[in-house]
C-alpha positions in Angstrom: -0.4 2.4 -18.0 -0.5 -0.1 -15.1 -1.9 -2.8 -17.5 1.0 -2.0 -19.9 3.8 -2.1 -17.4 2.8 -4.8 -14.9 1.5 -8.4 -15.3 -2.1 -8.2 -14.4 -4.4 -11.1 -15.2 -8.3 -11.0 -14.6 -7.8 -7.6 -12.7 -5.5 -9.4 -10.1 -1.9 -8.0 -9.4 0.4 -10.7 -7.9 3.5 -9.5 -6.0 6.0 -10.6 -3.4 5.8 -9.0 -0.2 8.3 -9.2 2.7 6.8 -9.7 6.0 8.6 -10.4 9.3 8.7 -14.1 8.6 10.0 -13.7 4.9 8.7 -13.3 1.5 5.1 -14.3 0.6 3.1 -14.0 -2.5 0.3 -11.7 -2.3 -2.3 -10.3 -4.5 -4.4 -7.3 -5.0 -7.6 -7.3 -6.8 -8.1 -4.1 -8.9 -11.6 -3.4 -9.2 -14.3 -0.8 -8.1 -14.3 -2.2 -4.5 -10.6 -1.0 -4.0 -10.8 2.5 -2.8 -7.2 3.4 -3.5 -7.3 1.9 -7.0 -10.6 3.9 -7.9 -8.9 7.1 -6.6 -5.5 6.8 -8.3 -6.2 4.8 -11.6 -6.8 7.7 -13.9 -4.1 10.0 -12.3 -0.8 10.7 -14.0 2.3 8.8 -12.6 3.8 11.9 -11.4 0.7 12.9 -9.3 0.6 9.3 -7.8 4.2 9.5 -6.9 3.4 12.5 -4.9 0.2 11.3 -3.5 1.4 7.9 -2.1 3.7 9.4 0.5 1.0 11.9 1.5 -1.5 9.1 2.0 1.3 7.1 4.2 1.6 10.3 6.4 -2.1 10.6 6.7 -2.6 7.1 7.9 0.3 7.6 10.4 -1.1 10.7 11.6 -4.5 9.0 12.0 -3.0 6.4 14.3 -1.1 9.2 16.3 2.4 8.0 15.4 5.2 10.6 15.4 6.8 10.4 12.0 10.1 11.4 13.5 10.2 8.3 15.8 9.2 5.6 13.3 11.7 2.9 12.6 11.2 -0.2 10.4 11.0 -2.5 13.4 8.6 -0.3 15.3 6.5 -0.1 12.3 6.5 -3.9 11.7 5.5 -4.4 15.4 2.7 -1.9 15.1 1.4 -3.5 11.9 1.3 -6.8 13.6 -0.8 -5.4 16.4 -3.3 -3.6 14.2 -4.6 -5.6 11.2 -6.7 -2.6 9.9 -3.6 -0.4 10.0 -1.5 -3.1 8.2 -4.4 -3.3 5.4 -4.3 0.4 4.8 -0.6 0.5 4.7 -0.3 -2.5 2.3 -2.8 -0.9 -0.1 -0.9 2.3 -0.2 2.6 0.8 -0.3 1.9 -1.8 -2.9 -0.3 0.3 -5.2 0.7 -0.3 -8.8 
């Protein structure tokens, strides 16, 4: 379904991402090395829609963030300080 709905060339999904400095073009390679892709690719869209928010909460819990106190600016600052956290969040939030 992803390949039918989204423009993907050579297993690469290109998208616009808004960072603190503005919009940037980014890409995700959808292959066997992408854990999130391999986990979600055969699931029904309804299951994926439920799974993504749970994954974001798990990542937040792993980083000992209180979900009640998260703000967009606070999350942005945290992501800038922790590259690994930013990579995990971007995979989850930008999953096709």
